[in-house]
N, CA, C and O atoms as CSV, one atom per row, in Angstrom:
chain,resi,resn,atom,element,x,y,z
A,1,MET,N,N,9.405,-26.935,9.607
A,1,MET,CA,C,10.179,-25.995,8.819
A,1,MET,C,C,9.702,-25.933,7.374
A,1,MET,O,O,9.676,-24.851,6.788
A,2,SER,N,N,9.324,-27.067,6.784
A,2,SER,CA,C,8.878,-27.063,5.400
A,2,SER,C,C,7.599,-26.253,5.224
A,2,SER,O,O,7.382,-25.661,4.167
A,3,ASN,N,N,6.744,-26.220,6.257
A,3,ASN,CA,C,5.524,-25.417,6.211
A,3,ASN,C,C,5.860,-23.932,6.138
A,3,ASN,O,O,5.210,-23.186,5.405
A,4,LYS,N,N,6.878,-23.494,6.897
A,4,LYS,CA,C,7.296,-22.095,6.844
A,4,LYS,C,C,7.813,-21.730,5.462
A,4,LYS,O,O,7.489,-20.666,4.935
A,5,ILE,N,N,8.606,-22.600,4.881
A,5,ILE,CA,C,9.177,-22.326,3.568
A,5,ILE,C,C,8.081,-22.315,2.507
A,5,ILE,O,O,8.093,-21.463,1.619
A,6,LYS,N,N,7.133,-23.252,2.588
A,6,LYS,CA,C,6.074,-23.337,1.594
A,6,LYS,C,C,5.189,-22.092,1.634
A,6,LYS,O,O,4.757,-21.625,0.580
A,7,ASN,N,N,4.910,-21.547,2.796
A,7,ASN,CA,C,4.048,-20.378,2.929
A,7,ASN,C,C,4.825,-19.073,2.951
A,7,ASN,O,O,4.304,-18.046,3.386
A,8,ASN,N,N,6.056,-19.104,2.489
A,8,ASN,CA,C,6.917,-17.934,2.547
A,8,ASN,C,C,7.010,-17.219,1.201
A,8,ASN,O,O,7.919,-16.412,1.004
A,9,ASN,N,N,6.093,-17.495,0.268
A,9,ASN,CA,C,6.168,-16.784,-1.007
A,9,ASN,C,C,5.494,-15.419,-0.881
A,9,ASN,O,O,4.692,-15.184,0.022
A,10,PHE,N,N,5.835,-14.539,-1.795
A,10,PHE,CA,C,5.401,-13.145,-1.711
A,10,PHE,C,C,3.886,-13.005,-1.658
A,10,PHE,O,O,3.356,-12.290,-0.807
A,11,LEU,N,N,3.191,-13.682,-2.560
A,11,LEU,CA,C,1.745,-13.511,-2.665
A,11,LEU,C,C,1.007,-13.999,-1.418
A,11,LEU,O,O,0.053,-13.361,-0.974
A,12,SER,N,N,1.441,-15.118,-0.856
A,12,SER,CA,C,0.744,-15.619,0.334
A,12,SER,C,C,0.942,-14.686,1.527
A,12,SER,O,O,0.040,-14.548,2.354
A,13,ILE,N,N,2.090,-14.055,1.626
A,13,ILE,CA,C,2.322,-13.101,2.718
A,13,ILE,C,C,1.586,-11.787,2.435
A,13,ILE,O,O,0.984,-11.201,3.335
A,14,ALA,N,N,1.638,-11.334,1.193
A,14,ALA,CA,C,1.023,-10.048,0.831
A,14,ALA,C,C,-0.491,-10.065,0.993
A,14,ALA,O,O,-1.097,-9.008,1.171
A,15,THR,N,N,-1.115,-11.237,0.936
A,15,THR,CA,C,-2.563,-11.314,1.062
A,15,THR,C,C,-3.021,-11.690,2.464
A,15,THR,O,O,-4.212,-11.900,2.695
A,16,ARG,N,N,-2.076,-11.777,3.407
A,16,ARG,CA,C,-2.474,-12.041,4.787
A,16,ARG,C,C,-3.321,-10.884,5.296
A,16,ARG,O,O,-3.033,-9.730,4.977
A,17,PRO,N,N,-4.355,-11.162,6.077
A,17,PRO,CA,C,-5.241,-10.093,6.554
A,17,PRO,C,C,-4.523,-8.978,7.315
A,17,PRO,O,O,-4.878,-7.808,7.169
A,18,ASP,N,N,-3.520,-9.324,8.122
A,18,ASP,CA,C,-2.819,-8.277,8.873
A,18,ASP,C,C,-1.997,-7.379,7.955
A,18,ASP,O,O,-1.905,-6.174,8.189
A,19,VAL,N,N,-1.405,-7.950,6.920
A,19,VAL,CA,C,-0.616,-7.155,5.977
A,19,VAL,C,C,-1.536,-6.249,5.154
A,19,VAL,O,O,-1.240,-5.069,4.967
A,20,VAL,N,N,-2.644,-6.797,4.665
A,20,VAL,CA,C,-3.596,-6.013,3.870
A,20,VAL,C,C,-4.194,-4.888,4.703
A,20,VAL,O,O,-4.299,-3.753,4.237
A,21,SER,N,N,-4.583,-5.200,5.931
A,21,SER,CA,C,-5.178,-4.191,6.810
A,21,SER,C,C,-4.219,-3.038,7.081
A,21,SER,O,O,-4.602,-1.869,7.014
A,22,ARG,N,N,-2.983,-3.374,7.385
A,22,ARG,CA,C,-1.973,-2.345,7.639
A,22,ARG,C,C,-1.733,-1.507,6.389
A,22,ARG,O,O,-1.636,-0.283,6.478
A,23,ALA,N,N,-1.637,-2.140,5.242
A,23,ALA,CA,C,-1.376,-1.418,3.993
A,23,ALA,C,C,-2.537,-0.479,3.646
A,23,ALA,O,O,-2.316,0.631,3.164
A,24,ILE,N,N,-3.764,-0.924,3.891
A,24,ILE,CA,C,-4.928,-0.068,3.623
A,24,ILE,C,C,-4.911,1.152,4.531
A,24,ILE,O,O,-5.140,2.271,4.074
A,25,ARG,N,N,-4.640,0.943,5.815
A,25,ARG,CA,C,-4.598,2.086,6.747
A,25,ARG,C,C,-3.526,3.086,6.329
A,25,ARG,O,O,-3.775,4.292,6.304
A,26,ILE,N,N,-2.345,2.595,6.005
A,26,ILE,CA,C,-1.256,3.487,5.598
A,26,ILE,C,C,-1.594,4.190,4.290
A,26,ILE,O,O,-1.335,5.385,4.147
A,27,ALA,N,N,-2.170,3.463,3.333
A,27,ALA,CA,C,-2.525,4.065,2.043
A,27,ALA,C,C,-3.563,5.162,2.214
A,27,ALA,O,O,-3.487,6.195,1.549
A,28,LEU,N,N,-4.532,4.949,3.097
A,28,LEU,CA,C,-5.549,5.976,3.309
A,28,LEU,C,C,-4.953,7.230,3.932
A,28,LEU,O,O,-5.267,8.344,3.511
A,29,ILE,N,N,-4.106,7.059,4.920
A,29,ILE,CA,C,-3.514,8.217,5.593
A,29,ILE,C,C,-2.557,8.956,4.665
A,29,ILE,O,O,-2.708,10.155,4.429
A,30,VAL,N,N,-1.578,8.235,4.144
A,30,VAL,CA,C,-0.563,8.868,3.291
A,30,VAL,C,C,-1.187,9.341,1.972
A,30,VAL,O,O,-0.866,10.425,1.486
A,31,GLY,N,N,-2.073,8.532,1.399
A,31,GLY,CA,C,-2.725,8.916,0.142
A,31,GLY,C,C,-3.546,10.179,0.278
A,31,GLY,O,O,-3.516,11.040,-0.601
A,32,PHE,N,N,-4.292,10.300,1.388
A,32,PHE,CA,C,-5.087,11.511,1.601
A,32,PHE,C,C,-4.188,12.738,1.709
A,32,PHE,O,O,-4.473,13.776,1.112
A,33,ILE,N,N,-3.114,12.620,2.462
A,33,ILE,CA,C,-2.189,13.754,2.617
A,33,ILE,C,C,-1.582,14.140,1.278
A,33,ILE,O,O,-1.550,15.319,0.926
A,34,LEU,N,N,-1.098,13.147,0.527
A,34,LEU,CA,C,-0.484,13.443,-0.766
A,34,LEU,C,C,-1.498,13.980,-1.774
A,34,LEU,O,O,-1.181,14.884,-2.547
A,35,ALA,N,N,-2.710,13.432,-1.772
A,35,ALA,CA,C,-3.743,13.939,-2.689
A,35,ALA,C,C,-4.098,15.380,-2.349
A,35,ALA,O,O,-4.302,16.200,-3.244
A,36,ALA,N,N,-4.173,15.690,-1.057
A,36,ALA,CA,C,-4.478,17.065,-0.650
A,36,ALA,C,C,-3.363,18.017,-1.069
A,36,ALA,O,O,-3.623,19.128,-1.529
A,37,ILE,N,N,-2.132,17.575,-0.908
A,37,ILE,CA,C,-1.000,18.429,-1.292
A,37,ILE,C,C,-0.951,18.613,-2.805
A,37,ILE,O,O,-0.800,19.733,-3.293
A,38,ASN,N,N,-1.077,17.520,-3.545
A,38,ASN,CA,C,-0.875,17.574,-4.999
A,38,ASN,C,C,-2.102,18.031,-5.783
A,38,ASN,O,O,-1.956,18.639,-6.843
A,39,HIS,N,N,-3.299,17.755,-5.289
A,39,HIS,CA,C,-4.502,18.024,-6.067
A,39,HIS,C,C,-5.562,18.799,-5.291
A,39,HIS,O,O,-6.651,19.028,-5.817
A,40,GLY,N,N,-5.283,19.200,-4.087
A,40,GLY,CA,C,-6.276,19.840,-3.234
A,40,GLY,C,C,-6.903,21.071,-3.832
A,40,GLY,O,O,-8.118,21.249,-3.754
A,41,ASP,N,N,-6.099,21.922,-4.427
A,41,ASP,CA,C,-6.640,23.148,-5.006
A,41,ASP,C,C,-7.599,22.850,-6.152
A,41,ASP,O,O,-8.645,23.487,-6.274
A,42,ARG,N,N,-7.245,21.886,-6.987
A,42,ARG,CA,C,-8.113,21.537,-8.127
A,42,ARG,C,C,-9.386,20.843,-7.670
A,42,ARG,O,O,-10.446,21.013,-8.273
A,43,ILE,N,N,-9.278,20.051,-6.589
A,43,ILE,CA,C,-10.481,19.399,-6.052
A,43,ILE,C,C,-11.431,20.449,-5.503
A,43,ILE,O,O,-12.629,20.415,-5.784
A,44,LEU,N,N,-10.900,21.386,-4.719
A,44,LEU,CA,C,-11.740,22.432,-4.129
A,44,LEU,C,C,-12.364,23.341,-5.184
A,44,LEU,O,O,-13.501,23.787,-5.033
A,45,LEU,N,N,-11.623,23.609,-6.240
A,45,LEU,CA,C,-12.137,24.457,-7.323
A,45,LEU,C,C,-12.970,23.662,-8.329
A,45,LEU,O,O,-13.476,24.227,-9.299
A,46,GLN,N,N,-13.112,22.380,-8.108
A,46,GLN,CA,C,-13.863,21.476,-8.985
A,46,GLN,C,C,-13.354,21.539,-10.427
A,46,GLN,O,O,-14.139,21.598,-11.373
A,47,GLU,N,N,-12.041,21.525,-10.574
A,47,GLU,CA,C,-11.408,21.560,-11.894
A,47,GLU,C,C,-10.739,20.236,-12.246
A,47,GLU,O,O,-9.883,20.185,-13.130
A,48,MET,N,N,-11.124,19.173,-11.564
A,48,MET,CA,C,-10.501,17.877,-11.810
A,48,MET,C,C,-11.001,17.296,-13.126
A,48,MET,O,O,-12.193,17.344,-13.429
A,49,ARG,N,N,-10.077,16.751,-13.897
A,49,ARG,CA,C,-10.404,16.047,-15.128
A,49,ARG,C,C,-10.219,14.548,-14.901
A,49,ARG,O,O,-9.769,14.119,-13.838
A,50,TYR,N,N,-10.569,13.770,-15.902
A,50,TYR,CA,C,-10.503,12.309,-15.794
A,50,TYR,C,C,-9.102,11.830,-15.393
A,50,TYR,O,O,-8.960,11.028,-14.470
A,51,PHE,N,N,-8.086,12.315,-16.075
A,51,PHE,CA,C,-6.729,11.869,-15.788
A,51,PHE,C,C,-6.232,12.347,-14.425
A,51,PHE,O,O,-5.368,11.711,-13.822
A,52,ASP,N,N,-6.769,13.453,-13.944
A,52,ASP,CA,C,-6.427,13.901,-12.596
A,52,ASP,C,C,-6.920,12.900,-11.558
A,52,ASP,O,O,-6.233,12.641,-10.569
A,53,TRP,N,N,-8.111,12.335,-11.777
A,53,TRP,CA,C,-8.643,11.336,-10.838
A,53,TRP,C,C,-7.829,10.047,-10.892
A,53,TRP,O,O,-7.660,9.373,-9.876
A,54,ILE,N,N,-7.327,9.708,-12.071
A,54,ILE,CA,C,-6.447,8.540,-12.174
A,54,ILE,C,C,-5.193,8.768,-11.347
A,54,ILE,O,O,-4.719,7.858,-10.666
A,55,LYS,N,N,-4.656,9.980,-11.404
A,55,LYS,CA,C,-3.472,10.307,-10.597
A,55,LYS,C,C,-3.779,10.209,-9.108
A,55,LYS,O,O,-2.933,9.766,-8.332
A,56,VAL,N,N,-4.972,10.615,-8.703
A,56,VAL,CA,C,-5.354,10.524,-7.288
A,56,VAL,C,C,-5.410,9.055,-6.862
A,56,VAL,O,O,-4.939,8.700,-5.782
A,57,VAL,N,N,-5.984,8.212,-7.706
A,57,VAL,CA,C,-6.042,6.779,-7.378
A,57,VAL,C,C,-4.628,6.213,-7.242
A,57,VAL,O,O,-4.351,5.441,-6.323
A,58,LEU,N,N,-3.745,6.592,-8.147
A,58,LEU,CA,C,-2.352,6.137,-8.049
A,58,LEU,C,C,-1.675,6.685,-6.799
A,58,LEU,O,O,-0.805,6.038,-6.215
A,59,THR,N,N,-2.081,7.876,-6.399
A,59,THR,CA,C,-1.535,8.472,-5.181
A,59,THR,C,C,-1.841,7.599,-3.966
A,59,THR,O,O,-1.039,7.540,-3.035
A,60,PHE,N,N,-2.979,6.928,-3.963
A,60,PHE,CA,C,-3.309,6.002,-2.887
A,60,PHE,C,C,-2.674,4.636,-3.115
A,60,PHE,O,O,-2.348,3.939,-2.155
A,61,GLY,N,N,-2.495,4.251,-4.362
A,61,GLY,CA,C,-1.944,2.939,-4.679
A,61,GLY,C,C,-0.476,2.791,-4.347
A,61,GLY,O,O,-0.035,1.717,-3.937
A,62,VAL,N,N,0.279,3.848,-4.518
A,62,VAL,CA,C,1.719,3.767,-4.262
A,62,VAL,C,C,2.024,3.477,-2.790
A,62,VAL,O,O,2.811,2.570,-2.520
A,63,PRO,N,N,1.441,4.204,-1.818
A,63,PRO,CA,C,1.741,3.850,-0.431
A,63,PRO,C,C,1.237,2.456,-0.049
A,63,PRO,O,O,1.826,1.795,0.807
A,64,TYR,N,N,0.145,2.009,-0.684
A,64,TYR,CA,C,-0.332,0.643,-0.428
A,64,TYR,C,C,0.736,-0.368,-0.858
A,64,TYR,O,O,1.056,-1.296,-0.115
A,65,CYS,N,N,1.272,-0.183,-2.044
A,65,CYS,CA,C,2.298,-1.104,-2.548
A,65,CYS,C,C,3.571,-1.044,-1.717
A,65,CYS,O,O,4.163,-2.079,-1.409
A,66,VAL,N,N,3.989,0.146,-1.358
A,66,VAL,CA,C,5.203,0.286,-0.545
A,66,VAL,C,C,5.024,-0.387,0.808
A,66,VAL,O,O,5.921,-1.090,1.274
A,67,SER,N,N,3.888,-0.181,1.436
A,67,SER,CA,C,3.630,-0.806,2.727
A,67,SER,C,C,3.591,-2.322,2.613
A,67,SER,O,O,4.142,-3.028,3.458
A,68,THR,N,N,2.943,-2.818,1.574
A,68,THR,CA,C,2.848,-4.267,1.383
A,68,THR,C,C,4.221,-4.886,1.162
A,68,THR,O,O,4.554,-5.894,1.785
A,69,VAL,N,N,5.009,-4.298,0.292
A,69,VAL,CA,C,6.339,-4.838,0.011
A,69,VAL,C,C,7.213,-4.808,1.257
A,69,VAL,O,O,7.904,-5.783,1.552
A,70,SER,N,N,7.190,-3.703,1.990
A,70,SER,CA,C,8.031,-3.630,3.190
A,70,SER,C,C,7.572,-4.618,4.255
A,70,SER,O,O,8.403,-5.190,4.960
A,71,SER,N,N,6.268,-4.829,4.385
A,71,SER,CA,C,5.765,-5.814,5.344
A,71,SER,C,C,6.185,-7.224,4.952
A,71,SER,O,O,6.613,-8.008,5.799
A,72,VAL,N,N,6.062,-7.545,3.670
A,72,VAL,CA,C,6.456,-8.879,3.202
A,72,VAL,C,C,7.942,-9.116,3.447
A,72,VAL,O,O,8.332,-10.176,3.935
A,73,LEU,N,N,8.757,-8.147,3.116
A,73,LEU,CA,C,10.198,-8.307,3.327
A,73,LEU,C,C,10.544,-8.463,4.804
A,73,LEU,O,O,11.404,-9.270,5.158
A,74,ALA,N,N,9.884,-7.700,5.662
A,74,ALA,CA,C,10.142,-7.808,7.101
A,74,ALA,C,C,9.708,-9.172,7.634
A,74,ALA,O,O,10.410,-9.769,8.449
A,75,ILE,N,N,8.567,-9.663,7.183
A,75,ILE,CA,C,8.075,-10.973,7.623
A,75,ILE,C,C,9.004,-12.081,7.131
A,75,ILE,O,O,9.341,-12.995,7.884
A,76,LYS,N,N,9.416,-11.998,5.868
A,76,LYS,CA,C,10.333,-13.011,5.336
A,76,LYS,C,C,11.658,-13.017,6.094
A,76,LYS,O,O,12.218,-14.078,6.368
A,77,LYS,N,N,12.152,-11.839,6.427
A,77,LYS,CA,C,13.405,-11.753,7.174
A,77,LYS,C,C,13.245,-12.376,8.559
A,77,LYS,O,O,14.145,-13.067,9.039
A,78,GLU,N,N,12.116,-12.137,9.194
A,78,GLU,CA,C,11.855,-12.692,10.530
A,78,GLU,C,C,11.725,-14.220,10.460
A,78,GLU,O,O,12.206,-14.925,11.347
A,79,VAL,N,N,11.081,-14.724,9.416
A,79,VAL,CA,C,10.918,-16.173,9.269
A,79,VAL,C,C,12.282,-16.831,9.068
A,79,VAL,O,O,12.537,-17.911,9.602
A,80,LEU,N,N,13.148,-16.192,8.310
A,80,LEU,CA,C,14.486,-16.761,8.073
A,80,LEU,C,C,15.315,-16.807,9.350
A,80,LEU,O,O,16.155,-17.692,9.513
A,81,ARG,N,N,15.084,-15.863,10.253
A,81,ARG,CA,C,15.829,-15.842,11.514
A,81,ARG,C,C,15.455,-16.991,12.432
A,81,ARG,O,O,16.285,-17.481,13.196
A,82,THR,N,N,14.192,-17.423,12.353
A,82,THR,CA,C,13.734,-18.462,13.275
A,82,THR,C,C,14.005,-19.847,12.759
A,82,THR,O,O,13.676,-20.829,13.424
């Protein structure tokens, strides 16, 4: 039981390969859709500026963070049940 508690901190769960892999897949799918919706016209017209590209990167970063946090919380909840 002490091993479960010791390895139950946020960072150790968030950096697990399965959590990172899932978060990357979700970020790519959701980020691409959101970037296309929010910036697609400017990308196609080649009117993107520096700050627009920063927004696109954040568009991919937000679903990555949301997926990671939700995975960590679900794993922690499951560990507490056992």
